[in-house]
C-alpha positions as CSV (number, residue, x, y, z in Angstrom):
1,M,-60.4,155.1,70.9
2,R,-58.0,154.0,73.7
3,K,-54.5,153.1,73.2
4,P,-54.7,149.2,73.6
5,N,-52.7,147.8,76.8
6,Y,-53.9,144.1,76.8
7,D,-51.0,141.9,77.0
8,K,-51.0,139.3,74.1
9,F,-48.2,137.7,75.3
10,P,-47.8,136.8,79.2
11,C,-45.1,135.4,81.0
12,V,-43.7,133.6,84.5
13,T,-39.7,134.3,85.2
14,V,-38.5,131.8,86.0
15,P,-36.3,132.1,89.3
16,G,-32.7,131.5,88.2
17,G,-33.1,130.0,84.8
18,E,-31.0,132.0,82.9
19,T,-29.2,130.1,80.8
20,A,-31.9,126.8,81.8
21,C,-33.2,127.2,77.8
22,V,-31.7,127.3,74.9
23,Q,-33.1,127.5,71.6
24,G,-32.3,125.8,67.9
25,W,-31.4,122.9,67.0
26,D,-27.7,123.1,67.5
27,A,-28.2,124.5,70.2
28,I,-30.3,121.8,71.6
29,A,-27.8,118.9,70.6
30,A,-24.4,120.8,72.4
31,R,-26.9,120.8,76.0
32,L,-27.7,117.5,75.0
33,Q,-25.1,116.4,74.5
34,Q,-23.1,117.7,77.5
35,T,-25.8,116.1,79.5
36,V,-24.9,112.6,77.6
37,A,-20.9,113.6,78.8
38,R,-22.1,114.4,81.6
39,R,-23.4,111.2,82.9
40,N,-20.2,109.5,81.0
41,L,-22.5,105.5,81.2
42,G,-21.4,104.7,78.5
43,K,-24.6,103.7,76.7
44,T,-27.2,106.4,77.2
45,V,-30.3,105.6,76.5
46,L,-32.0,109.2,75.4
47,V,-36.0,109.0,75.2
48,V,-38.0,111.6,73.7
49,E,-41.9,111.3,74.4
50,C,-44.2,113.3,72.7
51,Y,-47.5,114.7,72.9
52,T,-49.9,113.5,70.5
53,G,-50.3,117.1,67.9
54,V,-46.0,117.3,68.0
55,D,-44.3,116.5,64.7
56,E,-42.2,113.7,65.8
57,T,-41.0,113.1,62.4
58,Q,-39.4,116.3,62.7
59,V,-37.9,115.9,66.3
60,L,-36.2,112.6,65.9
61,T,-34.8,113.8,61.9
62,E,-33.6,116.8,63.9
63,L,-32.2,115.4,66.3
64,K,-31.1,112.4,64.5
65,S,-29.0,114.8,62.8
66,W,-27.0,116.6,65.0
67,L,-27.0,113.9,68.3
68,K,-25.0,110.9,65.2
69,P,-27.0,107.8,67.5
70,V,-25.4,104.1,67.3
71,L,-29.0,103.2,66.8
72,T,-32.7,105.8,66.2
73,L,-35.9,104.0,66.9
74,D,-39.7,105.9,65.8
75,V,-42.0,104.3,68.5
76,R,-44.3,104.7,65.8
77,E,-43.5,101.5,63.9
78,A,-44.8,99.6,67.4
79,L,-48.3,100.7,67.2
80,L,-50.8,99.1,66.0
81,P,-52.7,99.3,62.2
82,P,-54.5,102.1,62.5
83,K,-57.6,100.4,61.5
84,Q,-57.4,98.7,64.3
85,I,-57.0,102.2,66.3
86,D,-60.1,103.3,64.5
87,T,-62.0,100.4,66.2
88,L,-60.2,101.1,69.7
89,V,-61.7,104.4,69.7
90,A,-65.6,104.2,67.3
91,P,-67.0,103.9,70.8
92,F,-66.2,107.2,72.2
93,L,-66.8,108.9,68.3
94,G,-70.5,109.2,68.6
95,G,-71.3,107.6,65.2
96,N,-71.7,110.2,62.8
97,D,-72.4,112.8,65.3
98,P,-69.5,115.6,64.3
99,V,-68.9,117.0,67.5
100,F,-70.3,115.0,70.5
101,G,-69.0,112.0,71.1
102,F,-68.1,110.1,75.1
103,L,-65.2,110.9,76.8
104,S,-62.5,107.7,76.7
105,G,-60.8,105.7,79.1
106,L,-58.3,104.2,77.2
107,T,-55.1,104.2,78.3
108,L,-51.7,104.3,76.4
109,P,-50.9,101.3,75.9
110,E,-53.4,99.8,74.2
111,F,-52.5,101.7,71.2
112,F,-49.6,99.5,70.8
113,D,-48.8,95.7,69.8
114,A,-47.3,94.7,73.2
115,N,-44.8,91.8,70.6
116,K,-43.7,94.9,68.6
117,V,-43.0,97.0,72.0
118,A,-40.7,93.8,73.2
119,V,-39.1,93.5,70.2
120,L,-37.9,97.1,70.1
121,R,-36.9,96.5,74.2
122,E,-35.0,93.7,72.7
123,I,-32.9,95.7,70.1
124,I,-31.8,98.4,72.7
125,A,-31.0,95.3,75.1
126,A,-28.3,94.0,72.0
127,E,-26.7,97.2,72.0
128,K,-23.8,97.9,74.8
129,T,-22.4,101.3,73.6
130,G,-23.0,104.6,72.0
131,L,-26.3,106.8,72.7
132,I,-29.4,105.8,71.4
133,L,-32.2,107.6,70.5
134,V,-36.3,106.9,71.1
135,V,-39.0,109.3,69.7
136,G,-42.3,109.3,69.4
137,C,-46.1,109.4,72.0
138,G,-45.7,106.6,74.2
139,A,-40.9,106.2,73.6
140,R,-40.9,105.4,77.4
141,Q,-43.2,102.2,77.0
142,V,-39.7,101.0,74.7
143,A,-37.1,102.3,77.1
144,D,-37.2,104.3,80.6
145,G,-34.4,105.8,79.4
146,D,-31.4,107.4,81.5
147,I,-32.1,110.7,80.1
148,L,-36.0,111.7,79.5
149,V,-37.0,115.0,77.1
150,Y,-40.7,115.7,77.1
151,A,-41.9,117.1,73.6
152,D,-44.9,119.1,74.7
153,M,-47.7,120.8,72.8
154,A,-50.9,122.8,74.2
155,R,-54.4,121.6,72.8
156,W,-54.9,125.0,70.5
157,E,-51.5,124.4,68.8
158,G,-52.3,121.0,67.9
159,Q,-56.3,122.0,66.5
160,L,-54.6,124.7,64.2
161,R,-52.4,122.1,63.3
162,Y,-55.7,120.1,62.9
163,R,-57.1,123.0,60.6
164,R,-53.6,123.1,58.2
165,N,-53.6,119.3,57.8
166,E,-50.2,118.9,59.3
167,A,-51.4,116.8,62.5
168,H,-53.2,113.5,62.3
169,N,-54.7,111.9,65.3
170,L,-53.2,109.5,67.9
171,G,-52.2,106.3,66.2
172,A,-54.3,107.4,63.0
173,D,-53.7,108.3,59.5
174,N,-56.0,111.2,59.5
175,K,-54.1,113.9,58.1
176,T,-56.8,115.3,56.0
177,L,-60.1,114.3,57.7
178,A,-62.3,117.1,58.4
179,A,-60.6,119.1,61.3
180,N,-63.5,119.0,63.2
181,L,-63.5,115.1,63.3
182,Q,-60.0,115.5,64.9
183,Y,-60.7,117.8,67.4
184,K,-63.4,115.3,68.3
185,R,-61.2,112.2,68.3
186,A,-59.2,114.5,70.4
187,F,-61.2,115.1,72.9
188,F,-62.4,112.8,73.9
189,V,-59.9,110.0,73.2
190,D,-56.3,111.1,72.3
191,W,-56.1,114.6,75.1
192,R,-57.3,112.2,78.2
193,V,-55.2,109.1,76.6
194,C,-52.0,112.0,76.4
195,D,-52.8,113.5,80.0
196,R,-53.1,110.2,82.0
197,W,-49.7,109.3,80.3
198,K,-47.7,112.9,81.2
199,R,-48.7,113.1,84.7
200,P,-46.5,110.8,86.3
201,L,-44.3,111.9,83.8
202,I,-43.6,115.6,84.8
203,A,-41.9,114.4,88.3
204,K,-39.2,112.8,86.1
205,W,-38.7,115.1,82.6
206,D,-34.8,116.4,82.4
207,F,-36.0,118.0,79.5
208,V,-38.5,119.9,77.8
209,L,-38.6,120.6,74.4
210,D,-41.0,123.2,73.0
211,T,-41.9,123.2,69.5
212,H,-44.8,124.8,69.4
213,N,-43.1,127.7,66.6
214,P,-41.1,124.7,64.5
215,R,-38.7,127.2,63.2
216,E,-38.0,128.1,66.5
217,P,-37.2,124.9,69.0
218,K,-36.5,125.3,72.4
219,L,-35.1,123.2,75.5
220,A,-35.7,123.8,78.5
221,E,-33.9,121.8,82.1
222,G,-36.8,120.1,83.9
223,E,-35.9,121.5,86.7
224,A,-36.6,124.6,86.2
225,V,-39.2,124.6,84.4
226,R,-40.6,123.0,87.8
227,R,-39.7,125.6,89.4
228,G,-41.5,127.5,87.1
229,L,-44.0,126.0,87.9
230,R,-43.8,126.0,91.4
231,Q,-43.3,130.1,90.6
232,A,-46.5,130.4,88.9
233,V,-48.9,128.7,92.0
234,A,-46.8,131.2,94.4
235,Q,-48.4,135.1,92.3
236,P,-51.1,136.1,90.0
237,F,-50.3,135.1,86.5
238,R,-52.4,134.8,83.3
239,V,-52.0,132.0,80.8
240,V,-52.0,133.1,77.2
241,P,-54.7,133.9,75.7
242,F,-56.4,133.1,72.0
243,F,-58.5,134.4,69.3
244,D,-60.8,132.9,66.2
245,P,-63.0,134.4,64.3
246,A,-66.7,133.2,64.5
247,P,-69.1,133.1,61.5
248,W,-71.2,136.1,64.3
249,G,-68.0,137.3,65.2
250,G,-67.6,141.1,65.8
251,Q,-64.5,144.2,66.3
252,W,-64.3,145.1,69.8
253,M,-61.9,142.7,70.0
254,K,-59.7,143.9,67.7
255,E,-59.4,147.4,69.1
256,V,-59.8,146.8,72.8
257,C,-56.8,143.6,71.9
258,D,-55.0,145.1,69.5
259,L,-55.5,142.5,67.0
260,D,-54.6,142.2,63.4
261,R,-56.9,144.9,62.3
262,S,-57.3,143.2,58.0
263,A,-59.2,140.4,59.3
264,K,-62.7,139.9,58.9
265,N,-63.8,139.4,62.8
266,Y,-62.8,138.1,66.0
267,G,-65.2,136.1,67.7
268,W,-63.6,133.9,70.3
269,C,-61.1,134.3,72.7
270,F,-60.2,132.2,75.6
271,D,-58.7,134.8,78.3
272,C,-58.4,131.4,80.9
273,V,-59.1,127.9,79.8
274,P,-56.3,125.7,81.2
275,E,-57.0,123.1,79.2
276,E,-56.3,124.9,75.8
277,N,-54.3,127.8,76.6
278,S,-50.5,128.3,76.5
279,L,-48.4,129.2,79.2
280,L,-45.2,131.0,79.2
281,L,-42.1,130.9,81.0
282,G,-39.4,133.3,81.0
283,F,-35.8,131.9,81.2
284,G,-33.8,135.0,80.9
285,D,-35.1,136.4,77.4
286,T,-35.8,133.6,76.4
287,R,-39.8,132.4,76.3
288,L,-40.6,128.3,76.7
289,E,-44.5,127.2,75.8
290,I,-46.0,124.5,77.5
291,P,-49.3,123.6,78.0
292,A,-50.7,125.7,81.3
293,I,-52.6,122.7,82.2
294,D,-49.3,121.3,82.7
295,L,-49.5,123.6,86.2
296,V,-52.9,122.0,86.8
297,F,-51.5,118.5,86.7
298,Y,-48.6,119.5,88.6
299,Q,-49.0,122.0,91.6
300,P,-53.5,121.4,91.8
301,R,-53.2,121.7,95.6
302,A,-51.2,125.0,95.6
303,L,-53.3,125.9,92.7
304,L,-56.7,124.9,93.7
305,G,-56.3,124.6,97.1
306,E,-57.7,121.8,99.1
307,K,-61.3,121.5,98.8
308,V,-61.4,122.6,95.1
309,H,-59.1,120.3,94.5
310,A,-60.8,117.2,96.7
311,R,-64.0,118.2,94.5
312,F,-62.5,118.0,90.9
313,G,-59.3,116.5,91.2
314,D,-56.5,117.9,88.7
315,E,-59.0,120.2,86.5
316,F,-59.6,124.0,86.4
317,P,-63.2,124.3,86.8
318,I,-63.5,128.1,85.3
319,R,-63.2,129.5,82.4
320,F,-63.2,132.7,81.3
321,D,-63.2,133.8,77.6
322,F,-64.9,136.7,75.2
323,L,-67.8,136.5,72.8
324,D,-67.3,139.5,70.4
325,T,-70.6,140.5,68.6
326,M,-70.0,144.2,68.7
327,G,-70.3,144.2,64.4
328,G,-71.8,140.9,64.7
329,G,-74.5,138.8,64.6
330,N,-76.9,137.1,67.1
331,L,-75.2,133.7,68.8
332,S,-76.2,130.7,68.3
333,F,-80.2,129.9,70.4
334,Q,-78.8,127.5,72.8
335,V,-79.2,125.4,76.2
336,H,-76.5,123.1,77.8
337,P,-77.4,119.8,78.9
338,L,-78.4,119.5,83.1
339,T,-75.8,117.6,85.0
340,E,-77.3,114.1,84.8
341,Y,-77.8,114.1,81.0
342,I,-73.8,115.5,80.5
343,Q,-72.8,112.4,82.7
344,Q,-74.8,109.6,81.3
345,N,-74.4,110.4,78.1
346,F,-70.8,111.9,76.9
347,G,-68.8,110.8,80.6
348,M,-68.1,114.4,81.9
349,H,-69.1,114.3,85.4
350,Y,-69.9,117.7,86.1
351,T,-72.0,120.1,83.5
352,Q,-71.6,123.7,81.4
353,D,-73.4,126.3,83.9
354,E,-72.7,130.2,83.0
355,S,-73.4,133.0,82.9
356,Y,-72.9,136.6,80.6
357,Y,-71.2,140.2,82.3
358,L,-71.5,142.5,79.6
359,L,-68.0,144.4,79.0
360,E,-69.2,146.6,76.4
361,A,-73.6,146.7,75.1
362,G,-74.1,148.8,71.6
363,P,-77.8,150.5,70.8
364,G,-80.1,147.4,70.9
365,A,-78.1,145.0,72.6
366,S,-80.0,142.0,73.8
367,V,-79.7,138.8,75.5
368,Y,-82.2,136.3,75.1
369,L,-82.5,134.5,77.9
370,G,-85.7,132.0,79.0
371,L,-89.1,131.2,77.5
372,K,-91.8,133.4,77.9
373,A,-95.0,132.5,79.7
374,G,-97.2,130.3,78.4
375,V,-95.2,128.8,75.5
376,D,-96.4,125.7,73.7
377,A,-93.4,123.1,73.9
378,P,-94.0,121.3,70.8
379,A,-95.1,124.1,68.6
380,M,-91.5,125.9,69.5
381,I,-89.3,122.4,68.6
382,R,-91.6,122.1,65.3
383,D,-90.6,125.7,64.1
384,L,-87.0,124.8,65.1
385,E,-87.3,121.6,62.6
386,I,-88.8,123.3,60.4
387,A,-86.2,126.0,60.2
388,Q,-83.6,123.4,60.6
389,A,-85.0,121.2,57.4
390,G,-84.8,124.7,55.2
391,G,-87.9,125.9,56.2
392,A,-89.0,129.1,57.2
393,H,-86.8,130.6,59.9
394,F,-87.2,130.1,63.6
395,P,-89.3,133.0,65.0
396,A,-86.8,133.0,68.2
397,E,-89.0,136.7,69.5
398,K,-91.8,134.5,69.8
399,Y,-90.7,131.9,72.1
400,A,-88.0,133.3,74.3
401,N,-87.7,136.3,76.3
402,Q,-85.6,139.0,74.6
403,F,-83.7,141.2,77.7
404,P,-82.0,144.6,76.7
405,A,-78.2,144.6,77.7
406,K,-75.7,147.1,78.7
407,K,-72.8,147.8,80.2
408,H,-72.3,145.9,83.2
409,D,-74.6,143.8,83.3
410,H,-75.1,139.9,84.2
411,F,-77.2,137.4,83.4
412,L,-77.2,133.9,84.9
413,I,-77.2,130.9,82.7
414,P,-77.7,127.9,84.9
415,A,-77.8,124.7,82.8
416,G,-81.1,123.7,81.3
417,T,-81.4,127.7,80.2
418,V,-82.5,128.2,76.3
419,H,-79.9,131.7,76.3
420,C,-77.9,133.1,73.4
421,S,-75.8,136.9,73.6
422,G,-77.4,138.9,70.6
423,A,-75.6,141.2,68.0
424,E,-73.9,144.5,69.9
425,S,-72.7,142.8,72.9
426,M,-68.8,142.2,74.1
427,V,-69.4,139.3,76.7
428,L,-67.3,137.9,79.4
429,E,-68.7,134.2,80.0
430,I,-68.1,133.1,82.9
431,S,-68.6,129.0,82.8
432,A,-67.8,125.5,84.3
433,T,-65.5,124.2,82.3
434,P,-66.8,121.6,80.0
435,Y,-66.7,123.9,76.9
436,I,-68.1,122.2,73.9
437,F,-71.4,120.8,75.4
438,T,-73.4,123.5,74.3
439,F,-76.6,122.2,72.0
440,K,-77.3,124.4,69.1
441,M,-80.8,124.7,68.6
442,W,-81.1,127.2,65.9
443,D,-78.2,128.8,63.8
444,W,-80.2,132.4,62.1
445,G,-80.1,130.8,58.7
446,R,-76.5,131.3,58.7
447,L,-73.5,129.0,57.4
448,G,-70.0,128.5,59.6
449,L,-66.7,130.0,58.1
450,D,-66.2,126.4,56.2
451,G,-69.1,127.7,54.1
452,K,-71.1,124.6,55.5
453,P,-74.2,124.9,57.9
454,R,-73.0,124.4,61.6
455,P,-74.0,121.3,63.8
456,I,-77.1,121.5,64.8
457,H,-78.0,119.0,68.1
458,L,-81.8,120.0,68.7
459,N,-82.5,116.3,69.7
460,H,-80.3,116.7,73.0
461,G,-81.4,120.4,73.4
462,A,-85.1,119.7,73.6
463,A,-84.2,116.7,76.1
464,N,-82.5,119.5,77.9
465,I,-84.9,122.4,78.3
466,H,-86.2,123.8,81.3
467,W,-90.0,124.8,79.7
468,E,-91.4,126.3,83.2
469,R,-88.2,129.2,82.9
470,T,-90.3,131.6,82.0
471,K,-90.0,135.5,81.8
472,D,-90.8,136.2,85.3
473,W,-88.7,133.6,87.0
474,T,-85.8,134.8,85.0
475,Q,-86.0,138.1,86.0
476,K,-86.4,137.5,89.3
477,N,-83.7,134.7,89.3
478,L,-81.2,135.3,87.0
479,V,-80.9,139.3,85.4
480,N,-78.7,141.2,87.0
481,R,-78.8,139.5,90.8
482,F,-76.6,142.5,92.8
483,E,-76.4,142.6,96.7
484,P,-73.9,144.9,97.8
485,V,-71.7,142.5,100.3
486,A,-69.0,144.7,102.4
487,G,-67.0,147.9,101.6
488,G,-65.0,150.4,102.7
489,D,-62.4,152.8,102.3
490,G,-63.0,153.9,98.4
491,W,-64.4,150.3,97.5
492,H,-67.7,148.3,97.8
493,E,-68.2,144.8,97.1
494,E,-71.7,143.0,95.2
495,R,-72.4,139.8,94.6
496,T,-73.3,139.4,91.2
497,G,-74.2,135.3,91.4
498,L,-74.3,132.8,90.3
499,H,-77.7,130.6,90.2
500,E,-78.0,128.1,93.3
501,R,-77.5,125.5,90.9
502,E,-74.6,126.6,90.1
503,F,-71.5,125.9,91.8
504,I,-69.3,129.1,90.9
505,E,-69.9,131.8,93.2
506,T,-69.0,135.8,91.5
507,R,-68.5,139.1,93.2
508,R,-67.8,142.6,91.6
509,H,-65.8,145.2,93.4
510,W,-65.9,148.8,92.6
511,F,-63.5,150.7,93.7
512,T,-61.1,154.0,93.4
513,K,-58.5,152.9,96.6
514,T,-57.2,149.5,97.7
515,V,-59.0,146.6,98.2
516,P,-58.2,143.7,100.5
517,H,-58.7,139.8,99.2
518,D,-58.5,136.9,99.8
519,T,-58.9,133.6,98.1
520,S,-59.4,132.1,101.4
521,G,-58.2,128.5,100.6
522,G,-59.5,128.1,97.3
523,V,-58.5,129.2,93.5
524,N,-59.9,132.9,92.2
525,V,-59.6,133.7,88.7
526,L,-60.3,137.6,87.8
527,N,-60.7,140.3,85.0
528,L,-60.7,144.1,85.6
529,V,-63.9,145.1,84.0
530,E,-63.6,148.6,84.7
531,G,-60.0,150.7,84.6
532,E,-57.0,150.8,82.9
533,E,-54.6,149.6,84.8
534,A,-54.9,148.0,88.4
535,M,-51.9,146.9,90.8
536,V,-52.9,143.2,92.1
537,E,-49.8,143.4,95.4
538,S,-49.8,141.1,99.2
539,P,-49.7,142.4,101.9
540,E,-47.3,140.3,103.4
541,G,-44.8,140.3,100.5
542,K,-45.2,137.3,98.9
543,F,-44.9,138.1,95.4
544,A,-43.5,141.0,93.2
545,P,-46.5,143.7,92.4
546,F,-48.1,142.3,89.8
547,V,-49.6,145.0,87.0
548,V,-53.1,143.7,84.9
549,H,-54.4,146.0,82.2
550,Y,-58.5,146.6,81.2
551,A,-59.9,142.7,79.9
552,E,-57.3,141.1,81.5
553,T,-58.2,137.9,83.5
554,F,-55.6,136.9,86.1
555,I,-55.6,133.7,88.5
556,M,-54.6,133.9,91.9
557,P,-53.7,130.4,92.8
558,A,-55.4,129.5,96.8
559,A,-51.9,129.2,98.0
560,V,-51.4,133.1,97.9
561,G,-54.1,134.1,100.2
562,K,-54.6,137.8,101.4
563,Y,-53.8,139.8,98.4
564,T,-54.8,143.7,97.4
565,I,-56.0,145.1,94.0
566,R,-56.0,148.9,94.1
567,P,-56.2,151.2,90.4
568,H,-52.9,152.1,89.1
569,G,-51.4,154.0,86.5
570,P,-54.1,156.0,84.3
571,S,-56.5,154.6,86.7
572,V,-55.1,156.7,89.9
573,G,-57.9,158.3,90.9
574,K,-60.3,156.2,89.0
575,K,-63.2,154.1,89.3
576,C,-62.1,150.7,88.7
577,A,-64.3,147.1,89.0
578,T,-63.3,144.1,88.5
579,M,-65.2,140.5,88.5
580,K,-64.2,138.1,90.5
581,A,-64.8,133.7,90.4
582,C,-64.5,130.8,93.2
583,V,-65.8,127.7,93.4
584,R,-68.1,127.5,96.3
585,T,-67.0,125.4,99.2
């Protein structure tokens, strides 16, 4: 057994930030009171804008108790009634579909009663002196404020609160709604609405409030947070991974990533999905947690590069995640939507092409990929329908190719290709970012973690299958497409994909000595797939040396330019390997 060295809480140190962040409501109140006193305005409006998922009641109650303002306004009072908001968002929720909807173009002011907002503004205007506290999602509609505090929340923490019935959707009264339905509403509506509202505010933050741990609230100066974000795009960095069980989950991540050994399994790890992961900023001994997507919003060009930004805007187009079936079961038999299908049906502008890179494979490991020659399409769909109706299990081996899988194999999966990882596999999934658009067609007759059948989308799946992707084509185009590219003293580089229809390019570097790299003006995402440790360095001294450990995913911002990677610590003198992904330009 190896000793785990995977860092579950990576952090970006903020230069000169030792005193810029405080912890605890008493210290938070003191810092805000000092700011009010320094402004010396006579009448001070303190606006606390909140992202969806933040416990607005707690924030309002604590600040009111500690600050003792002359007036406190809860902007939820100006929201439209929940039933009216339900009607507003209904067109984007896909009816009774438990998973899919259509990306909303709604804006936050549409959730509010304009007359009630006007009344709150008049109430503020009527006060002539003292501290006025305005709290809630959309607070800045009521007042620009003299001091702006932004209470932020990573999407992953919001999801956990849905599961615990601790949070409701934007403007809704639905804490007891099934978590998957709350997630769907957040994905297609709430997060889009709140992100549109947040983007222009980042440059105006006076303070950022972190209540991810409600017992340890933290407040950091807005300029120090922005300085931390600027620091992040000038160096290698990692986002905070999160781990989750799955019906097919395995045991590998428990050992390698040093997770709770008593847990039944861990199936997922989002190791680099900035839309959902957090980013930790280090202020001396205090770590502030913010959504990693804030970095994409605030520094898109430095992070992504000009060409990638021109193509994707302030979206991070590459994701790395883990799928652990070591000691578990098969993933669902599935397919991803074609580009025009995802555009027309769900409002996404690009689709979820992906690949499976095998970090580990046990005895009998395999990947289902593509169809066998001569498959009778109507017969296959009929067998899937029978299985879904509770009849005979779907005979996947009759219709799909099952390729043996070993460590360091790479299987490419352009949209429209039927696929799934089998049991006894540890997959590094490298994919485009529209991450919920998986059409499950067969789930091996098992139940989800909630004891209920997982949603199947056979009609969507059938409409997107490339039936001509049979074994010969798949073997030639999608399995281990390794091509030598370059080499030097102690290293060599291979192109491993992806398929020509996919915008992601992947390269594998094997090395025992220093390897030269260059972002070439575009963001790089890498994972150390072989070796205990490696050192990432700037030949020009642009950033401090950065250590990565086995299986850790790290981001090299476009602005970094040239960098090197070499074995470090216990890996010195041994063969290491990285997988690198970038956007083809």
